[in-house]
MDAnalysis code that builds the backbone (N, CA, C; Angstrom):
import MDAnalysis as mda
import numpy as np

u = mda.Universe.empty(393, n_residues=131, atom_resindex=np.repeat(np.arange(131), 3), trajectory=True)
u.add_TopologyAttr("name", ["N", "CA", "C"] * 131)
u.add_TopologyAttr("resid", np.arange(1, 132))
u.add_TopologyAttr("resname", ["UNK", "UNK", "UNK", "UNK", "UNK", "UNK", "UNK", "UNK", "UNK", "UNK", "UNK", "UNK", "UNK", "UNK", "UNK", "UNK", "UNK", "UNK", "UNK", "UNK", "UNK", "UNK", "UNK", "UNK", "UNK", "UNK", "UNK", "UNK", "UNK", "UNK", "UNK", "UNK", "UNK", "UNK", "UNK", "UNK", "UNK", "UNK", "UNK", "UNK", "UNK", "UNK", "UNK", "UNK", "UNK", "UNK", "UNK", "UNK", "UNK", "UNK", "UNK", "UNK", "UNK", "UNK", "UNK", "UNK", "UNK", "UNK", "UNK", "UNK", "UNK", "UNK", "UNK", "UNK", "UNK", "UNK", "UNK", "UNK", "UNK", "UNK", "UNK", "UNK", "UNK", "UNK", "UNK", "UNK", "UNK", "UNK", "UNK", "UNK", "UNK", "UNK", "UNK", "UNK", "UNK", "UNK", "UNK", "UNK", "UNK", "UNK", "UNK", "UNK", "UNK", "UNK", "UNK", "UNK", "UNK", "UNK", "UNK", "UNK", "UNK", "UNK", "UNK", "UNK", "UNK", "UNK", "UNK", "UNK", "UNK", "UNK", "UNK", "UNK", "UNK", "UNK", "UNK", "UNK", "UNK", "UNK", "UNK", "UNK", "UNK", "UNK", "UNK", "UNK", "UNK", "UNK", "UNK", "UNK", "UNK", "UNK", "UNK"])
u.atoms.positions = np.array([
    [-37.698, -26.695, -49.657],
    [-36.962, -26.023, -48.591],
    [-36.192, -27.052, -47.782],
    [-35.025, -27.395, -48.037],
    [-34.233, -28.476, -47.512],
    [-34.308, -28.794, -46.038],
    [-35.459, -29.245, -45.557],
    [-35.577, -29.672, -44.166],
    [-35.061, -31.106, -44.074],
    [-33.966, -31.295, -43.369],
    [-33.348, -32.622, -43.312],
    [-34.115, -33.559, -42.381],
    [-34.827, -33.020, -41.414],
    [-35.602, -33.874, -40.501],
    [-37.063, -33.780, -40.921],
    [-37.421, -34.532, -41.945],
    [-38.739, -34.391, -42.544],
    [-39.861, -34.924, -41.668],
    [-39.580, -35.885, -40.800],
    [-40.651, -36.478, -40.002],
    [-40.858, -35.782, -38.655],
    [-40.048, -34.802, -38.330],
    [-40.216, -34.101, -37.061],
    [-41.290, -33.028, -37.225],
    [-42.332, -33.051, -36.381],
    [-43.388, -32.046, -36.486],
    [-42.836, -30.632, -36.364],
    [-43.478, -29.717, -37.113],
    [-43.039, -28.326, -37.138],
    [-44.063, -27.438, -36.447],
    [-43.552, -26.566, -35.583],
    [-44.383, -25.629, -34.847],
    [-43.979, -24.218, -35.268],
    [-44.968, -23.418, -35.683],
    [-44.729, -22.021, -36.017],
    [-45.135, -21.168, -34.823],
    [-44.230, -20.318, -34.374],
    [-44.497, -19.390, -33.270],
    [-44.612, -17.995, -33.873],
    [-45.773, -17.381, -33.722],
    [-45.972, -16.024, -34.223],
    [-46.076, -15.126, -32.997],
    [-45.007, -14.378, -32.745],
    [-44.896, -13.594, -31.508],
    [-44.012, -12.388, -31.763],
    [-44.535, -11.180, -31.487],
    [-43.755, -9.975, -31.751],
    [-42.838, -9.586, -30.598],
    [-43.044, -10.160, -29.418],
    [-42.169, -9.874, -28.275],
    [-40.971, -10.822, -28.335],
    [-39.794, -10.265, -28.529],
    [-38.595, -11.078, -28.760],
    [-38.289, -12.020, -27.604],
    [-38.468, -11.570, -26.379],
    [-38.149, -12.419, -25.223],
    [-39.142, -13.572, -25.118],
    [-40.436, -13.272, -25.221],
    [-41.442, -14.334, -25.186],
    [-41.191, -15.362, -26.288],
    [-40.881, -14.857, -27.483],
    [-40.639, -15.738, -28.623],
    [-39.431, -16.630, -28.384],
    [-38.344, -16.042, -27.898],
    [-37.110, -16.786, -27.659],
    [-37.332, -17.903, -26.635],
    [-37.985, -17.586, -25.532],
    [-38.220, -18.577, -24.476],
    [-39.086, -19.718, -25.006],
    [-40.156, -19.375, -25.702],
    [-41.049, -20.394, -26.248],
    [-40.329, -21.259, -27.271],
    [-39.557, -20.623, -28.138],
    [-38.825, -21.358, -29.171],
    [-37.832, -22.335, -28.551],
    [-37.065, -21.887, -27.564],
    [-36.070, -22.760, -26.936],
    [-36.737, -23.958, -26.264],
    [-37.875, -23.721, -25.666],
    [-38.586, -24.800, -24.980],
    [-39.129, -25.813, -25.991],
    [-39.746, -25.338, -27.046],
    [-40.358, -26.220, -28.050],
    [-39.292, -26.985, -28.831],
    [-38.139, -26.350, -29.076],
    [-37.066, -26.995, -29.842],
    [-36.504, -28.240, -29.163],
    [-36.801, -28.422, -27.906],
    [-36.331, -29.636, -27.233],
    [-36.997, -30.879, -27.822],
    [-38.164, -30.691, -28.450],
    [-38.905, -31.836, -28.948],
    [-39.328, -31.711, -30.419],
    [-39.505, -30.488, -30.883],
    [-40.020, -30.256, -32.234],
    [-39.165, -29.241, -32.978],
    [-39.398, -29.141, -34.289],
    [-38.791, -28.075, -35.071],
    [-39.614, -26.819, -34.810],
    [-38.982, -25.759, -34.354],
    [-39.686, -24.507, -34.059],
    [-39.217, -23.428, -35.015],
    [-40.176, -22.747, -35.634],
    [-39.888, -21.654, -36.559],
    [-40.560, -20.414, -35.999],
    [-39.871, -19.296, -36.084],
    [-40.365, -18.068, -35.483],
    [-40.721, -17.026, -36.535],
    [-41.884, -16.407, -36.366],
    [-42.287, -15.263, -37.187],
    [-42.514, -14.091, -36.239],
    [-41.921, -12.931, -36.561],
    [-42.013, -11.756, -35.692],
    [-43.300, -10.969, -35.891],
    [-43.991, -11.221, -37.010],
    [-45.225, -10.487, -37.270],
    [-46.107, -11.295, -38.226],
    [-47.299, -10.778, -38.468],
    [-48.253, -11.487, -39.300],
    [-47.827, -11.636, -40.744],
    [-47.167, -10.616, -41.285],
    [-46.736, -10.684, -42.681],
    [-45.675, -11.770, -42.877],
    [-44.749, -11.846, -41.936],
    [-43.720, -12.898, -41.986],
    [-44.373, -14.275, -41.848],
    [-45.362, -14.376, -40.966],
    [-46.075, -15.645, -40.759],
    [-46.790, -16.088, -42.033],
    [-47.457, -15.154, -42.712],
    [-48.153, -15.510, -43.954],
    [-47.189, -16.036, -44.998],
    [-46.030, -15.421, -45.095],
    [-45.019, -15.877, -46.033],
    [-44.577, -17.307, -45.690],
    [-44.370, -17.575, -44.409],
    [-43.919, -18.904, -43.978],
    [-44.970, -19.978, -44.238],
    [-46.241, -19.701, -43.931],
    [-47.268, -20.733, -44.101],
    [-47.575, -20.998, -45.568],
    [-47.274, -20.043, -46.423],
    [-47.460, -20.283, -47.861],
    [-46.371, -21.191, -48.407],
    [-45.201, -21.224, -47.730],
    [-44.070, -22.020, -48.193],
    [-43.972, -23.407, -47.557],
    [-44.611, -23.599, -46.402],
    [-44.469, -24.869, -45.684],
    [-45.722, -25.157, -44.877],
    [-45.940, -26.426, -44.595],
    [-47.085, -26.827, -43.786],
    [-46.616, -27.084, -42.355],
    [-47.200, -26.369, -41.414],
    [-46.848, -26.525, -40.003],
    [-47.890, -27.389, -39.311],
    [-47.431, -28.207, -38.367],
    [-48.333, -29.086, -37.627],
    [-49.144, -28.313, -36.589],
    [-48.506, -27.330, -35.973],
    [-49.157, -26.508, -34.949],
    [-48.665, -25.071, -35.128],
    [-49.581, -24.124, -34.932],
    [-49.226, -22.702, -34.956],
    [-49.615, -22.104, -33.612],
    [-48.644, -21.459, -32.966],
    [-48.888, -20.735, -31.716],
    [-48.882, -19.253, -32.072],
    [-49.998, -18.576, -31.835],
    [-50.130, -17.217, -32.325],
    [-50.513, -16.235, -31.226],
    [-49.711, -15.201, -31.097],
    [-50.063, -14.080, -30.235],
    [-51.213, -13.339, -30.913],
    [-52.036, -12.651, -30.139],
    [-53.138, -11.891, -30.724],
    [-52.701, -10.473, -31.064],
    [-52.009, -9.825, -30.133],
    [-51.529, -8.471, -30.380],
    [-50.136, -8.565, -30.998],
    [-50.077, -8.388, -32.308],
    [-48.813, -8.540, -33.032],
    [-48.182, -7.201, -33.374],
    [-48.642, -6.131, -32.728],
    [-48.058, -4.826, -32.952],
    [-48.452, -4.192, -34.275],
    [-49.480, -4.726, -34.932],
    [-49.955, -4.209, -36.212],
    [-51.475, -4.140, -36.148],
    [-52.010, -2.930, -36.069],
    [-53.461, -2.790, -35.909],
    [-54.233, -3.302, -37.123],
    [-53.576, -3.418, -38.266],
    [-54.236, -3.926, -39.465],
    [-54.162, -5.441, -39.607],
    [-53.304, -6.077, -38.820],
    [-53.157, -7.535, -38.922],
    [-52.895, -8.110, -37.537],
    [-53.955, -8.186, -36.737],
    [-53.819, -8.814, -35.419],
    [-54.003, -10.325, -35.575],
    [-53.931, -11.038, -34.471],
    [-54.009, -12.491, -34.526],
    [-55.304, -13.037, -35.092],
    [-56.421, -12.373, -34.825],
    [-57.707, -12.862, -35.333],
    [-57.774, -12.692, -36.850],
    [-57.340, -11.539, -37.357],
    [-57.320, -11.337, -38.812],
    [-56.336, -12.298, -39.480],
    [-55.193, -12.493, -38.836],
    [-54.193, -13.414, -39.370],
    [-54.732, -14.839, -39.404],
    [-55.458, -15.233, -38.369],
    [-56.072, -16.558, -38.326],
    [-56.969, -16.767, -39.547],
    [-57.795, -15.786, -39.860],
    [-58.703, -15.894, -41.007],
    [-57.923, -16.038, -42.306],
    [-56.837, -15.289, -42.443],
    [-56.010, -15.377, -43.653],
    [-55.335, -16.743, -43.760],
    [-54.834, -17.263, -42.640],
    [-54.163, -18.568, -42.655],
    [-55.160, -19.672, -42.953],
    [-56.342, -19.622, -42.360],
    [-57.361, -20.649, -42.604],
    [-57.727, -20.738, -44.088],
    [-57.587, -19.632, -44.828],
    [-57.928, -19.611, -46.249],
    [-56.848, -20.227, -47.126],
    [-55.666, -20.483, -46.570],
    [-54.554, -21.057, -47.335],
    [-54.723, -22.574, -47.402],
    [-54.486, -23.138, -48.567],
    [-54.614, -24.577, -48.775],
    [-53.830, -25.351, -47.718],
    [-54.502, -26.296, -47.077],
    [-53.868, -27.137, -46.071],
    [-54.050, -26.633, -44.642],
    [-54.604, -25.429, -44.480],
    [-54.721, -24.847, -43.141],
    [-56.158, -24.698, -42.645],
    [-57.132, -25.142, -43.408],
    [-58.534, -24.981, -43.002],
    [-58.799, -25.623, -41.636],
    [-58.169, -26.764, -41.389],
    [-58.384, -27.472, -40.115],
    [-57.110, -27.593, -39.298],
    [-56.144, -26.722, -39.550],
    [-54.857, -26.774, -38.848],
    [-55.025, -26.476, -37.363],
    [-54.089, -26.953, -36.566],
    [-54.068, -26.684, -35.127],
    [-53.451, -25.313, -34.894],
    [-54.298, -24.333, -34.620],
    [-53.833, -22.966, -34.393],
    [-54.282, -22.545, -32.998],
    [-53.302, -22.243, -32.153],
    [-53.568, -21.922, -30.750],
    [-53.333, -20.439, -30.496],
    [-54.282, -19.792, -29.827],
    [-54.106, -18.410, -29.385],
    [-53.253, -18.421, -28.123],
    [-52.185, -17.643, -28.126],
    [-51.302, -17.504, -26.965],
    [-51.229, -16.006, -26.694],
    [-51.924, -15.544, -25.657],
    [-52.142, -14.112, -25.535],
    [-52.220, -13.616, -24.108],
    [-52.011, -12.329, -23.946],
    [-52.204, -11.722, -22.630],
    [-53.631, -11.207, -22.470],
    [-54.464, -11.358, -23.495],
    [-55.885, -11.043, -23.350],
    [-56.509, -12.132, -22.486],
    [-56.847, -11.785, -21.249],
    [-57.352, -12.804, -20.327],
    [-58.539, -12.283, -19.515],
    [-59.304, -11.396, -20.105],
    [-60.496, -10.894, -19.430],
    [-61.633, -11.902, -19.608],
    [-62.663, -11.735, -18.802],
    [-63.833, -12.603, -18.911],
    [-64.371, -12.539, -20.351],
    [-64.552, -13.690, -20.950],
    [-65.089, -13.756, -22.301],
    [-64.040, -13.816, -23.397],
    [-62.791, -13.471, -23.093],
    [-61.749, -13.490, -24.134],
    [-61.539, -14.896, -24.689],
    [-61.416, -15.872, -23.789],
    [-61.184, -17.249, -24.242],
    [-62.294, -17.684, -25.193],
    [-63.540, -17.466, -24.795],
    [-64.675, -17.880, -25.615],
    [-64.678, -17.142, -26.956],
    [-64.316, -15.870, -26.919],
    [-64.275, -15.057, -28.129],
    [-63.232, -15.592, -29.115],
    [-62.045, -15.924, -28.615],
    [-60.993, -16.422, -29.498],
    [-61.313, -17.819, -30.031],
    [-61.908, -18.657, -29.206],
    [-62.299, -19.992, -29.678],
    [-63.402, -19.870, -30.729],
    [-64.339, -18.943, -30.505],
    [-65.415, -18.720, -31.476],
    [-64.867, -18.174, -32.798],
    [-63.762, -17.434, -32.723],
    [-63.140, -16.875, -33.935],
    [-62.481, -17.958, -34.780],
    [-62.237, -19.134, -34.181],
    [-61.676, -20.234, -34.949],
    [-60.376, -20.816, -34.436],
    [-59.877, -20.299, -33.306],
    [-58.683, -20.910, -32.719],
    [-59.065, -22.259, -32.123],
    [-58.155, -23.236, -32.206],
    [-58.415, -24.563, -31.635],
    [-58.261, -24.583, -30.129],
    [-57.302, -23.835, -29.630],
    [-57.036, -23.788, -28.190],
    [-56.685, -22.363, -27.811],
    [-56.768, -22.080, -26.515],
    [-56.476, -20.748, -25.990],
    [-55.574, -20.886, -24.773],
    [-54.504, -20.097, -24.733],
    [-53.587, -20.078, -23.593],
    [-53.321, -18.631, -23.231],
    [-53.485, -18.302, -21.949],
    [-53.185, -16.942, -21.519],
    [-51.755, -16.896, -20.990],
    [-51.121, -15.742, -21.209],
    [-49.759, -15.528, -20.719],
    [-49.835, -15.113, -19.257],
    [-48.858, -15.437, -18.438],
    [-47.671, -16.223, -18.792],
    [-48.027, -17.688, -19.044],
    [-47.363, -18.260, -19.999],
    [-47.659, -19.625, -20.436],
    [-46.940, -20.622, -19.546],
    [-47.677, -21.630, -19.140],
    [-47.057, -22.733, -18.412],
    [-46.571, -23.720, -19.473],
    [-45.253, -23.872, -19.578],
    [-44.676, -24.661, -20.666],
    [-45.177, -26.095, -20.712],
    [-45.348, -26.723, -19.569],
    [-45.805, -28.120, -19.583],
    [-47.214, -28.223, -20.169],
    [-48.051, -27.224, -19.932],
    [-49.426, -27.242, -20.436],
    [-49.436, -27.072, -21.953],
    [-48.643, -26.142, -22.452],
    [-48.639, -25.917, -23.901],
    [-47.963, -27.078, -24.631],
    [-46.939, -27.675, -24.030],
    [-46.299, -28.842, -24.659],
    [-47.269, -30.017, -24.726],
    [-48.060, -30.195, -23.686],
    [-49.066, -31.266, -23.690],
    [-50.064, -31.035, -24.828],
    [-50.482, -29.796, -25.019],
    [-51.429, -29.475, -26.095],
    [-50.806, -29.716, -27.470],
    [-49.527, -29.355, -27.629],
    [-48.832, -29.607, -28.899],
    [-48.718, -31.107, -29.127],
    [-48.325, -31.836, -28.090],
    [-48.220, -33.300, -28.196],
    [-49.554, -33.908, -28.642],
    [-50.644, -33.461, -28.023],
    [-51.983, -33.988, -28.371],
    [-52.334, -33.658, -29.812],
    [-52.041, -32.427, -30.230],
    [-52.360, -32.011, -31.598],
    [-51.560, -32.817, -32.615],
    [-50.280, -33.008, -32.346],
    [-49.406, -33.749, -33.266],
    [-49.821, -35.214, -33.319],
    [-50.135, -35.813, -32.177],
    [-50.493, -37.234, -32.171],
    [-51.867, -37.474, -32.800],
    [-52.744, -36.487, -32.798],
    [-54.063, -36.673, -33.403],
    [-54.009, -36.605, -34.922],
    [-52.900, -36.086, -35.462],
    [-52.739, -36.001, -36.915],
    [-52.319, -37.330, -37.524],
    [-51.761, -38.213, -36.729],
    [-51.251, -39.469, -37.296],
    [-52.262, -40.580, -37.223],
])
């Protein structure tokens, strides 16, 4: 897949809300290659074709059969993703949600609205720990 900037870390954003996705993508593109998936099926297709350094995933993807937790399990089963940096980015922010998502296998948890400096710091840490 002709990526001309091969050494620039790639971040996959899985977000069904177009505005949230656009804002996050524009912010991340200042430093990294950002790829957007509108739903879980599109995300699965993308991760099978390329290896992403970090995945930012909404939990409610508008598909009751493939929410973020189910998608996480499917992605973890794909070669190269067993230990990938996959962050939950969600509006689920009730007591116990963070612990539940981390227990499900997400590396980090961020509740919406997202503070861009906080999520960029987490991406920076994840990318630098890979080298």
